[in-house]
DRENZAMAR-194174 format. One line per 10 residues: for each residue x, y, z of C-alpha. Coordinates in steps of 0.1 Angstrom, whole numbers, plus 5000, padded with zeros to 4 digits. Layout:
<sites>
X/Y/Z; ...
</sites>
This chain:
<sites>
5000/5000/5000; 5012/5035/4993; 5027/5057/5020; 5003/5080/5038; 5000/5115/5022; 5003/5147/5041; 4968/5158/5031; 4948/5165/5062; 4919/5186/5072; 4924/5208/5103
4895/5189/5119; 4911/5155/5114; 4926/5139/5144; 4964/5134/5144; 4959/5097/5140; 4940/5100/5107; 4962/5089/5078; 4954/5099/5042; 4964/5076/5014; 4966/5085/4977
4938/5066/4959; 4925/5069/4924; 4891/5055/4914; 4863/5066/4892; 4831/5077/4911; 4796/5089/4907; 4779/5112/4932; 4745/5125/4941; 4739/5156/4962; 4705/5163/4979
4699/5198/4992; 4663/5203/5001; 4642/5193/4971; 4671/5198/4947; 4689/5166/4936; 4719/5167/4913; 4748/5144/4904; 4780/5141/4886; 4812/5121/4881; 4847/5125/4894
4879/5108/4905; 4891/5102/4940; 4925/5117/4950; 4929/5104/4986; 4911/5084/5013; 4913/5079/5050; 4892/5057/5074; 4868/5086/5078; 4867/5105/5045; 4878/5111/5010
4889/5139/4986; 4878/5138/4950; 4880/5160/4920; 4851/5169/4896; 4841/5197/4874; 4816/5210/4901; 4820/5230/4932; 4798/5214/4958; 4785/5235/4988; 4800/5226/5022
4775/5209/5044; 4757/5191/5015; 4745/5155/5020; 4763/5134/4994; 4761/5098/4982; 4792/5085/4964; 4796/5052/4945; 4832/5044/4935; 4847/5015/4917; 4867/4995/4942
4900/4983/4927; 4900/4948/4943; 4876/4920/4933; 4857/4898/4957; 4871/4862/4954; 4892/4876/4925; 4860/4875/4904; 4832/4899/4915; 4837/4936/4908; 4827/4958/4938
4816/4994/4944; 4820/5013/4976; 4787/5032/4985; 4794/5061/5008; 4769/5083/5026; 4786/5115/5037; 4787/5152/5042; 4808/5177/5022; 4833/5196/5044; 4846/5220/5017
4850/5223/4979; 4875/5245/4961; 4886/5245/4925; 4868/5212/4918; 4883/5194/4948; 4858/5182/4974; 4864/5168/5008; 4838/5144/5022; 4834/5131/5058; 4819/5096/5059
4786/5091/5078; 4784/5054/5066; 4795/5031/5039; 4791/4996/5024; 4806/4974/4997; 4782/4963/4970; 4786/4939/4941; 4788/4957/4908; 4756/4951/4888; 4737/4972/4863
4715/4983/4892; 4743/4990/4917; 4748/5026/4905; 4718/5050/4906; 4724/5062/4871; 4688/5074/4869; 4697/5099/4897; 4728/5112/4880; 4719/5143/4860
</sites>
């Protein structure tokens, strides 16, 4: 595994380690009655959050769902996605920091990603 990066949010505890990590992702943001989504690429992850890049600037405090392609297959055969529920901490110049509220691994199937919600 790659060495921890120095990327840290000032609210992170000193024990949080950030690791460079690249994976394609889709996201969906819900703010009131507005729902919008997009695509991006992870830059780094820790046990409690991730930083990704996209063409959008996402308001801090937004509830966000992220589905990313996990690079390791289950039993070396089944592709997985990591589904994350989180909250955006900040977003600048297309880089967004997300704090995890919950997550789960899901087998990749045509219905695993909510493509109908991505606009």
